[in-house]
Each structure stands twice: as structure tokens, then as C-alpha cells.
Backbone as CSV, one residue per row, in Angstrom:
resi,resn,N_x,N_y,N_z,CA_x,CA_y,CA_z,C_x,C_y,C_z
1,MET,-6.452,-10.494,7.931,-6.741,-10.586,6.440,-7.755,-11.771,6.180
2,SER,-8.584,-11.343,5.248,-9.467,-12.362,5.223,-9.994,-12.422,3.620
3,ILE,-10.533,-13.579,2.926,-10.929,-13.715,1.755,-12.383,-14.240,1.528
4,LEU,-12.957,-13.553,0.521,-14.101,-13.969,0.155,-14.162,-14.802,-0.945
5,ILE,-14.858,-15.849,-0.924,-14.999,-16.728,-2.135,-16.625,-16.837,-2.470
6,VAL,-16.696,-16.115,-3.801,-18.217,-16.120,-4.344,-18.223,-17.267,-5.504
7,THR,-19.206,-18.422,-4.923,-19.518,-19.591,-5.961,-20.450,-20.452,-5.379
8,GLY,-21.288,-21.003,-6.379,-22.129,-21.835,-5.741,-21.841,-23.182,-5.953
9,ILE,-20.874,-23.467,-6.317,-20.317,-24.980,-6.721,-20.292,-25.788,-5.380
10,GLU,-20.591,-26.949,-5.518,-20.631,-27.958,-4.486,-19.255,-28.127,-3.784
11,GLY,-19.132,-28.243,-2.491,-17.488,-28.480,-1.897,-17.089,-27.108,-1.729
12,ALA,-17.627,-25.937,-2.096,-16.826,-24.592,-1.957,-16.572,-24.477,-0.582
13,ARG,-17.277,-24.837,0.580,-16.724,-24.744,2.099,-15.607,-25.396,2.565
14,ASN,-15.604,-26.731,1.758,-14.533,-27.631,2.292,-13.053,-27.161,1.381
15,CYS,-13.354,-26.386,0.171,-12.253,-25.788,-0.362,-11.811,-24.482,0.301
16,ALA,-12.932,-24.106,0.860,-12.302,-22.603,1.775,-11.600,-23.295,3.039
17,ALA,-12.102,-24.161,3.417,-11.228,-24.793,4.755,-9.849,-25.035,4.476
18,VAL,-9.723,-25.553,3.475,-8.217,-25.993,3.115,-7.456,-24.677,2.591
19,VAL,-7.992,-23.864,1.876,-7.433,-22.291,1.569,-7.100,-21.788,2.736
20,GLY,-8.214,-21.610,3.896,-7.728,-20.874,5.033,-6.541,-21.537,5.700
21,ALA,-6.696,-22.897,5.783,-5.770,-23.531,6.737,-4.518,-23.312,5.972
22,GLN,-4.043,-23.236,4.786,-2.902,-23.124,4.020,-2.254,-21.852,4.038
23,LEU,-3.308,-20.835,3.979,-2.776,-19.454,3.909,-2.767,-18.493,5.347
24,GLY,-3.293,-19.535,6.150,-3.538,-18.857,7.588,-4.459,-17.595,7.694
25,MET,-5.549,-17.837,6.770,-6.352,-16.382,6.597,-8.066,-16.931,6.834
26,ASP,-8.661,-15.849,7.320,-10.165,-16.538,7.330,-10.716,-16.487,5.910
27,VAL,-11.646,-17.500,5.846,-12.126,-17.438,4.308,-13.585,-17.556,4.408
28,GLU,-14.363,-16.700,3.751,-15.840,-16.620,3.917,-16.442,-17.016,2.557
29,VAL,-17.342,-17.965,2.499,-18.028,-18.250,1.235,-19.628,-17.698,0.903
30,ALA,-19.663,-17.310,-0.037,-20.886,-16.457,-0.417,-21.389,-17.270,-1.749
31,GLU,-22.387,-17.837,-1.605,-23.309,-18.670,-2.779,-23.886,-17.982,-4.030
32,GLY,-23.588,-16.628,-3.736,-24.301,-16.025,-4.890,-24.165,-14.516,-4.709
33,ARG,-24.509,-13.564,-5.413,-24.408,-11.830,-5.532,-24.935,-11.348,-4.268
34,LYS,-25.937,-11.796,-3.619,-26.639,-11.145,-2.816,-25.978,-11.342,-1.220
35,GLN,-25.278,-12.744,-1.090,-24.637,-13.192,0.182,-23.376,-12.228,-0.123
36,ALA,-22.772,-12.272,-1.299,-21.469,-11.645,-1.544,-21.483,-10.217,-1.179
37,LEU,-22.545,-9.315,-1.855,-22.637,-7.912,-1.300,-22.865,-7.995,-0.056
38,ALA,-23.751,-8.546,0.773,-23.935,-8.597,2.189,-22.597,-8.592,2.932
39,SER,-21.697,-9.592,2.400,-20.642,-9.830,3.290,-19.362,-8.701,2.925
40,LEU,-19.763,-7.938,1.815,-18.634,-7.032,1.518,-19.350,-5.661,2.287
41,LYS,-20.416,-5.404,2.528,-20.884,-4.348,3.376,-20.331,-4.535,4.868
42,GLN,-20.282,-5.854,5.409,-20.184,-5.965,6.578,-18.639,-5.906,6.864
43,ARG,-17.631,-6.116,6.054,-16.266,-6.014,6.389,-15.561,-5.957,5.295
44,GLU,-14.366,-5.511,5.423,-13.114,-5.686,4.318,-12.568,-6.894,4.041
45,PHE,-12.242,-7.319,2.862,-11.414,-8.349,2.637,-9.930,-8.080,1.645
46,SER,-9.192,-8.909,1.774,-7.898,-8.872,1.128,-8.208,-9.275,-0.231
47,VAL,-8.834,-10.114,-0.396,-8.805,-10.910,-1.641,-10.304,-11.267,-1.834
48,VAL,-10.868,-11.043,-3.091,-12.212,-11.594,-3.434,-12.123,-12.358,-4.579
49,VAL,-12.618,-13.564,-4.554,-12.436,-14.569,-5.477,-13.963,-15.016,-6.233
50,VAL,-13.907,-14.639,-7.508,-15.453,-14.765,-7.966,-15.330,-16.196,-9.104
51,ASP,-16.226,-17.150,-8.786,-16.278,-18.282,-9.608,-16.598,-17.742,-11.246
52,ASP,-15.828,-18.244,-12.235,-15.777,-17.839,-13.540,-17.296,-17.900,-14.096
53,THR,-17.746,-19.090,-13.672,-19.133,-19.357,-13.985,-20.164,-18.295,-13.779
54,LEU,-20.128,-17.904,-12.462,-20.969,-16.657,-11.807,-20.686,-15.505,-12.959
55,ALA,-19.628,-15.163,-12.982,-19.174,-13.978,-13.777,-19.552,-13.898,-15.320
56,GLU,-19.714,-15.161,-15.793,-19.993,-15.220,-17.002,-21.454,-15.244,-17.380
57,CYS,-22.304,-15.708,-16.319,-23.839,-16.158,-16.225,-24.538,-14.681,-16.026
58,ASP,-23.841,-13.931,-15.065,-24.390,-12.632,-14.588,-23.113,-11.892,-14.424
59,PRO,-22.998,-11.123,-15.868,-21.539,-10.110,-15.441,-22.193,-8.824,-14.665
60,ALA,-23.297,-8.568,-14.616,-23.826,-7.310,-13.881,-23.583,-7.522,-12.393
61,ALA,-23.848,-8.967,-11.871,-23.663,-9.247,-10.399,-22.103,-9.050,-10.246
62,ALA,-21.395,-10.013,-11.111,-19.797,-9.609,-10.887,-19.405,-8.350,-10.989
63,GLU,-19.769,-7.400,-11.771,-19.434,-5.994,-11.873,-19.831,-5.267,-10.435
64,MET,-21.072,-5.670,-9.902,-21.411,-5.063,-8.620,-20.505,-5.616,-7.572
65,ILE,-20.151,-6.675,-7.559,-19.150,-7.347,-6.538,-17.699,-6.796,-6.394
66,TRP,-17.237,-6.487,-7.756,-16.084,-5.867,-7.987,-15.992,-4.412,-7.526
67,GLU,-17.117,-3.721,-7.670,-17.106,-2.107,-7.304,-17.146,-2.107,-5.768
68,ARG,-17.832,-3.161,-5.181,-17.731,-2.982,-3.761,-16.674,-3.912,-3.103
69,SER,-15.825,-4.197,-3.714,-14.987,-5.061,-3.179,-13.465,-4.138,-2.499
70,SER,-13.659,-2.905,-2.525,-12.991,-1.819,-2.225,-11.431,-1.905,-2.568
71,LEU,-10.457,-2.362,-1.548,-9.109,-2.369,-1.793,-8.711,-3.814,-2.188
72,ALA,-9.914,-4.792,-2.000,-9.257,-6.329,-2.416,-8.936,-6.688,-3.422
73,ILE,-8.033,-7.640,-3.606,-7.644,-7.998,-4.651,-8.818,-8.895,-5.505
74,PRO,-9.131,-8.523,-6.745,-10.044,-9.271,-7.533,-9.338,-10.444,-8.208
75,LEU,-9.846,-11.516,-7.815,-9.610,-12.791,-8.764,-10.739,-13.452,-9.312
76,GLN,-10.770,-14.106,-10.689,-11.781,-14.778,-11.113,-11.384,-15.937,-11.602
77,ILE,-11.895,-17.146,-10.946,-11.151,-18.509,-11.295,-12.561,-19.307,-11.718
78,ASN,-12.072,-20.314,-12.572,-13.056,-21.411,-12.608,-12.945,-22.368,-11.800
79,PHE,-13.802,-22.530,-10.893,-13.900,-23.642,-9.832,-14.144,-25.004,-10.412
80,ALA,-14.622,-25.078,-11.314,-15.052,-26.482,-11.999,-13.680,-26.962,-12.524
81,LEU,-12.417,-26.125,-12.870,-11.466,-26.639,-13.559,-10.239,-26.428,-12.230
82,SER,-10.672,-25.726,-11.599,-9.444,-25.635,-10.569,-9.629,-26.062,-9.118
83,GLY,-8.674,-26.567,-8.663,-8.744,-27.239,-7.259,-8.107,-26.226,-6.167
84,ALA,-8.177,-26.671,-4.871,-7.634,-25.819,-3.819,-6.069,-25.532,-4.146
85,ALA,-5.563,-26.549,-4.523,-4.078,-26.053,-4.658,-3.910,-24.988,-5.782
86,ARG,-4.555,-24.836,-6.817,-4.497,-23.898,-7.725,-4.974,-22.439,-7.064
87,LEU,-6.118,-22.636,-6.477,-6.582,-21.311,-5.994,-5.611,-20.869,-4.907
88,ILE,-5.031,-21.855,-4.128,-4.059,-21.379,-3.030,-2.759,-20.510,-3.882
89,ARG,-2.236,-21.266,-4.797,-1.271,-20.775,-5.925,-1.650,-19.190,-6.281
90,GLU,-2.728,-19.261,-6.982,-3.346,-17.831,-7.350,-3.304,-16.793,-6.233
91,ILE,-4.069,-17.146,-5.026,-3.958,-15.915,-4.103,-2.785,-15.730,-3.621
92,ARG,-1.893,-16.720,-3.382,-0.484,-16.331,-2.900,0.147,-15.481,-3.892
93,ALA,0.251,-15.895,-5.238,0.799,-14.844,-6.194,0.207,-13.455,-5.955
94,ALA,-1.187,-13.467,-6.043,-1.610,-12.182,-5.954,-1.403,-11.070,-4.975
95,LEU,-1.415,-11.934,-3.481,-0.896,-11.461,-2.583,0.615,-10.603,-2.508
96,HIS,1.614,-11.611,-3.048,2.703,-11.060,-3.343,3.246,-10.046,-4.311
97,ARG,2.168,-10.020,-5.451,2.243,-8.926,-6.305,1.717,-7.775,-5.591
98,ARG,0.627,-7.554,-4.624,0.392,-6.451,-4.108,1.442,-5.883,-3.260
99,GLU,2.205,-7.066,-2.499,3.000,-6.622,-1.501,4.354,-5.864,-2.220
100,ARG,4.533,-6.340,-3.395,5.684,-5.850,-4.361,5.090,-4.566,-4.729
101,GLU,3.997,-4.316,-5.340,3.504,-3.042,-5.782,3.587,-1.927,-4.578
102,GLN,3.175,-2.460,-3.509,2.917,-1.303,-2.199,4.429,-1.062,-1.968
103,MET,5.305,-1.827,-1.912,6.747,-1.646,-1.615,7.430,-0.678,-2.520
104,LEU,7.139,-0.926,-3.794,7.515,-0.009,-4.944,7.151,1.364,-4.825
105,ALA,5.545,1.377,-4.359,5.028,2.730,-4.223,5.570,3.547,-3.143
106,ARG,5.617,2.785,-2.023,6.456,3.572,-0.858,7.789,4.203,-1.126
107,ARG,8.660,3.326,-1.933,9.768,3.696,-2.170,9.713,4.983,-3.326
108,ALA,8.825,4.932,-4.099,8.711,6.121,-5.116,8.001,7.374,-4.247
109,ALA,7.335,7.200,-3.394,6.779,8.270,-2.443,7.813,8.906,-1.835
110,ALA,8.673,7.950,-1.135,10.056,8.507,-0.327,10.843,9.236,-1.217
111,VAL,11.085,8.914,-2.409,11.900,9.449,-3.219,11.479,10.906,-3.617
112,ALA,10.170,10.942,-3.888,9.543,12.202,-4.299,9.712,13.058,-3.177
113,ILE,9.395,12.781,-1.965,9.458,13.465,-0.783,10.681,14.014,-0.392
114,GLU,11.905,12.945,-0.640,13.013,13.561,-0.553,13.440,14.581,-1.570
115,THR,12.987,14.236,-2.682,13.609,15.314,-3.702,12.794,16.838,-3.400
116,GLU,11.753,16.942,-3.050,11.088,17.951,-2.630,11.723,18.694,-1.726
117,LEU,11.998,17.979,-0.438,12.466,18.670,0.617,14.169,18.978,0.480
118,LYS,14.764,18.184,-0.520,16.019,18.990,-0.860,16.038,20.319,-1.689
119,SER,14.864,20.237,-2.473,14.814,21.517,-3.189,14.350,22.579,-2.304
120,THR,13.522,22.319,-1.353,13.010,23.333,-0.463,14.190,23.921,0.332
121,VAL,14.880,23.046,1.000,15.960,23.430,1.816,17.056,24.026,1.034
122,ALA,17.577,23.711,-0.082,18.284,24.394,-0.937,17.915,25.910,-1.240
123,GLY,16.553,26.295,-1.437,15.979,27.323,-1.626,15.983,28.253,-0.264
124,LEU,15.716,27.588,0.878,15.987,28.327,1.983,17.382,28.699,2.382
125,LEU,18.225,27.643,2.034,19.667,28.026,2.413,20.151,29.364,1.481
126,LEU,19.622,29.339,0.057,20.069,30.159,-0.599,19.461,31.601,-0.391
127,HIS,18.378,31.504,-0.091,17.666,33.073,0.085,18.101,33.631,1.656
128,SER,18.271,32.542,2.582,18.603,33.066,3.576,20.414,33.569,3.814
129,GLN,21.169,33.227,2.788,22.337,33.330,2.644,22.350,34.909,1.794
130,LEU,21.571,35.112,0.869,21.451,36.039,0.029,21.127,37.363,1.036
131,ALA,20.198,36.982,1.906,19.547,38.168,2.468,20.766,38.431,3.609
132,LEU,21.347,37.574,4.008,22.615,37.907,5.039,23.547,38.662,4.458
133,SER,23.835,38.541,2.915,24.785,39.277,2.418,24.479,40.772,2.046
134,GLY,23.234,41.048,2.322,22.824,42.487,2.022,23.429,43.347,3.445
135,SER,23.962,44.669,3.181,24.230,45.503,4.163,23.399,46.229,4.981
136,GLU,22.213,46.224,4.527,21.012,46.965,5.197,20.350,45.904,6.307
137,VAL,20.868,44.755,6.597,19.959,43.756,7.509,20.270,44.166,8.731
138,PRO,19.112,44.680,9.762,19.335,44.774,10.999,20.138,43.558,11.896
139,PRO,20.630,43.765,12.862,21.297,42.701,13.662,20.295,41.842,14.125
140,LEU,19.152,42.036,14.642,18.336,41.003,15.100,17.503,40.083,14.068
141,VAL,17.440,40.746,12.653,17.178,39.877,11.684,18.179,39.184,11.009
142,ALA,19.728,39.563,11.115,20.552,38.607,10.816,20.714,37.786,11.639
143,ASP,20.567,37.938,12.702,20.674,36.584,13.655,19.681,35.677,13.353
144,LYS,18.498,36.223,13.112,17.265,35.083,12.933,17.804,34.322,11.404
145,LEU,18.342,35.180,10.504,18.710,34.562,9.043,19.745,33.659,9.188
146,ARG,20.766,34.021,10.170,21.914,33.002,10.344,21.300,31.500,10.948
147,MET,20.428,31.731,11.875,19.685,30.822,12.621,19.045,29.712,11.426
148,VAL,18.220,30.330,10.659,17.685,29.733,9.355,18.737,29.128,8.399
149,ALA,19.720,29.694,8.274,20.708,29.351,7.272,21.420,28.048,8.028
150,ASP,21.538,28.090,9.289,22.250,26.885,9.918,21.320,25.934,9.941
151,LEU,20.051,25.983,10.221,18.976,25.027,10.354,18.980,24.236,8.902
152,ALA,18.757,25.115,7.893,18.732,24.583,6.532,20.030,23.765,6.086
153,GLY,21.062,24.414,6.609,22.322,23.743,6.330,22.724,22.274,7.094
154,ASN,21.910,22.188,8.294,22.000,21.017,8.876,20.973,20.014,8.255
155,LEU,19.860,20.535,8.103,18.806,19.689,7.308,19.607,19.355,5.957
156,ARG,20.204,19.935,5.198,20.579,19.660,4.056,21.743,18.406,4.049
157,ARG,22.560,18.595,4.963,23.577,17.394,5.464,22.850,16.199,5.789
158,GLN,21.770,16.287,6.573,20.879,15.033,6.936,20.580,14.375,5.797
159,LEU,20.053,15.423,4.817,19.228,14.684,3.604,20.463,14.263,2.606
160,SER,21.442,14.451,2.596,22.474,14.097,1.779,22.980,12.484,2.287
161,VAL,22.590,12.166,3.630,22.912,10.995,4.005,22.003,9.973,3.450
162,PRO,22.328,8.804,2.477,21.379,7.945,1.974,20.187,7.547,3.210
163,LEU,19.094,7.307,2.768,18.025,6.821,3.623,18.474,5.757,4.469
164,SER,19.124,4.636,3.692,19.445,3.209,4.381,20.357,3.545,5.737
165,THR,21.209,4.577,5.442,22.320,4.869,6.609,21.630,5.558,7.667
166,GLN,20.512,6.458,7.255,19.943,7.162,8.248,19.159,6.216,9.340
167,THR,18.501,5.129,8.843,17.673,4.112,9.555,18.789,3.299,10.223
168,ASP,19.847,3.270,9.766,20.809,2.284,10.495,21.566,2.970,11.592
169,LEU,21.425,4.403,11.454,22.201,5.134,12.618,21.190,5.413,13.825
170,ARG,19.689,5.369,13.366,18.781,5.596,14.456,18.632,4.403,15.160
171,ARG,18.727,3.181,14.480,18.664,1.827,15.067,19.961,1.608,16.100
172,GLU,21.014,2.253,15.741,22.264,1.968,16.811,22.083,3.083,17.737
173,SER,21.612,4.257,17.481,21.317,5.187,18.590,20.286,4.798,19.717
174,ALA,19.305,4.078,19.261,18.110,3.641,20.132,18.445,2.309,21.209
175,ALA,19.826,1.604,20.563,20.187,0.439,21.164,20.948,0.762,22.499
């Protein structure tokens, strides 16, 4: 993970060194739009910090930087008023927010997938049992339908166990 700081302020490299040491991340300093855009072309950054002065003096440049920042967290800070400690707090807070958002998104995706799977399995189970209840089902087809019903029933039982319990069971069986 790395950080790009875009500022022309004196002492930016010293500030970047302190930020990098405190956060355990690589920090690159770009003194203007051209350097920032070149850096963004070369690699991905976790956080892109743009000096408030640059953003206000050249909003088009700031917009170009934000557009090319990809998935980096955008931060705009006034370096003339903020020290390294505040910058570190802001970056840390932004990284924690991103982590929480990603965790919530993963949970929501897992719930959506689980709901979809349960619905599909219920449909498979219902339709295979309905087909088996018919009297005109050839024996070979009936055997296959029973197999589908059994598989769907097993999958339904597995899906009824909470996700955290399944993870615990897998860990125990792997040990």
C-alpha cells in the first residue's frame, strides 16, 4: 500500500517521511499536476492526498488527479494549516472507513448470494419432488430425480447452518 501526496509546499518530503514511518507505507510526493499524473500512470495508490491550495488554484488539475486515482481514497487537506500528525490521523481514519465499507459490502454480498442459493435449492427440491410424485416417470428418470432431490436436500441443510458455524466446522475438520 502506498500514498501519493500532491503539494508544492516546502518540507513536504519531510512530512511524507514522517507519514510513511508512522503508517508503515510508502509515500511519494508529487510537486504538481504533471508529476502526480505521471505517478498515477506508473502505479496504484491506496490514498491520494491533494493540497487544498492546489485544488483551489487549479480545480481542473485536481479533477484530473481524482479521475486518474482509480480506487485510491481521495483526501484534500490544507498543508499550510495541517501538520504531519493531522495528516496521519486523516489517512488512518480514511483507511479504517474503507476497511469497514469493504467488510459491510462483503457481508451484504454473502447474504445476497446465500438468499439466491436458498431460493434456487428450494426450487430444485420442490420441482424434483413434484416430478417424482407423477406416476408416469420411467425408473431411470426417477432414480436421477431422487438423486437431484437428495443433493438439493443436503445443500438445503448445509445452507440452513449459519455461515459462522460452517466456518468453525471447516476449521475444526482441517485441524
